[in-house]
C-alpha positions as CSV (number, residue, x, y, z in Angstrom):
1,M,-19.7,18.6,-8.1
2,A,-17.8,15.5,-7.6
3,D,-18.3,13.8,-3.9
4,A,-15.0,13.3,-2.0
5,K,-14.7,9.5,-2.1
6,D,-14.6,9.8,-6.2
7,A,-12.1,12.2,-6.1
8,P,-8.7,10.8,-7.3
9,L,-6.4,9.7,-4.8
10,D,-2.6,9.2,-4.8
11,L,-2.4,6.3,-2.8
12,A,1.2,4.1,-1.9
13,V,2.3,1.7,-0.1
14,H,6.1,1.9,0.8
15,I,7.7,-1.1,2.0
16,H,10.3,-0.5,4.2
17,P,12.9,-3.6,6.2
18,T,10.5,-3.1,9.6
19,A,7.3,-1.8,8.5
20,Y,4.6,-0.8,5.4
21,Q,3.5,2.5,5.1
22,I,0.2,3.7,3.4
23,E,0.4,7.2,2.1
24,I,-2.1,9.2,0.7
25,D,-2.3,12.8,-1.0
26,G,1.4,12.6,-0.2
27,S,1.3,12.4,3.7
28,I,1.6,9.2,5.7
29,V,-1.6,7.6,7.1
30,Q,-0.5,4.6,8.6
31,S,2.2,2.4,9.4
32,I,2.1,-1.2,10.1
33,E,5.2,-3.2,11.7
34,R,6.5,-5.6,9.4
35,D,8.0,-8.8,12.0
36,P,8.5,-12.0,10.1
37,A,8.1,-13.8,13.5
38,A,4.7,-12.7,13.1
39,G,3.7,-14.6,10.4
40,P,1.4,-13.6,7.9
41,R,-0.2,-10.6,10.5
42,S,1.5,-7.7,8.9
43,P,0.1,-8.3,5.1
44,A,-3.4,-9.1,6.7
45,Q,-3.8,-5.7,8.4
46,L,-2.0,-4.0,5.3
47,A,-5.0,-6.1,3.5
48,Q,-7.5,-4.7,6.3
49,A,-6.2,-1.1,5.6
50,L,-6.3,-1.0,2.0
51,Q,-9.9,-3.0,2.2
52,A,-11.0,0.2,4.1
53,I,-9.3,2.9,1.6
54,A,-11.1,1.1,-1.4
55,A,-14.5,0.8,0.5
56,A,-14.3,4.3,1.3
57,H,-12.9,5.4,-2.3
58,P,-14.9,3.1,-4.4
59,G,-13.8,4.8,-7.8
60,N,-9.9,4.6,-7.0
61,R,-8.4,1.3,-8.5
62,E,-4.8,2.4,-8.0
63,V,-2.2,2.0,-6.0
64,R,1.6,3.1,-6.0
65,I,4.3,0.3,-4.8
66,V,7.4,2.1,-3.2
67,S,10.2,-0.2,-2.8
68,E,13.9,0.1,-1.8
69,S,16.3,-1.4,-4.3
70,R,16.9,-4.3,-1.4
71,T,13.4,-5.3,-1.3
72,R,13.3,-8.8,-2.9
73,Y,10.9,-9.0,-5.7
74,E,8.5,-12.0,-3.7
75,E,7.6,-9.1,-0.7
76,I,6.8,-6.6,-3.6
77,V,4.9,-9.4,-5.1
78,E,3.0,-9.9,-1.5
79,V,2.0,-6.3,-1.5
80,M,0.6,-6.4,-5.2
81,D,-1.4,-9.5,-4.2
82,V,-2.6,-8.1,-0.9
83,A,-3.6,-5.2,-3.1
84,R,-5.5,-6.6,-5.6
85,T,-7.0,-8.5,-3.2
86,A,-8.2,-5.3,-1.3
87,G,-9.8,-3.9,-4.3
88,L,-6.9,-2.4,-5.8
89,P,-6.2,-3.9,-8.9
90,E,-3.9,-1.4,-11.0
91,A,-0.7,-0.9,-9.3
92,S,2.6,0.4,-10.7
93,L,5.9,0.2,-8.8
94,A,8.1,2.9,-7.9
95,E,11.7,2.9,-6.2
96,A,11.9,4.9,-3.1
97,L,14.5,8.2,-3.1
98,E,17.1,7.4,-0.8
99,G,16.4,8.0,2.7
100,S,13.0,8.1,2.3
């Protein structure tokens, strides 16, 4: 019987103008405020959250990065880098649906 931590995980990071939201299996489980004035604090908090998820699910290497059409490319790359460093090197990109 497969252990729950080895089960496939549908993990996504949503990039919003004011927050990162972490989604697992269709439910938002954490929201991290994005404050440009705070400097690198928000990406560091995202890294900690993703490291904890990666540690709890060592078989999972995938993360879906969901961004809005107006999200800057640099912001997407930053989240990809954070995810890779946290132990989630297999990133895919998705565009957020209007109003989500």
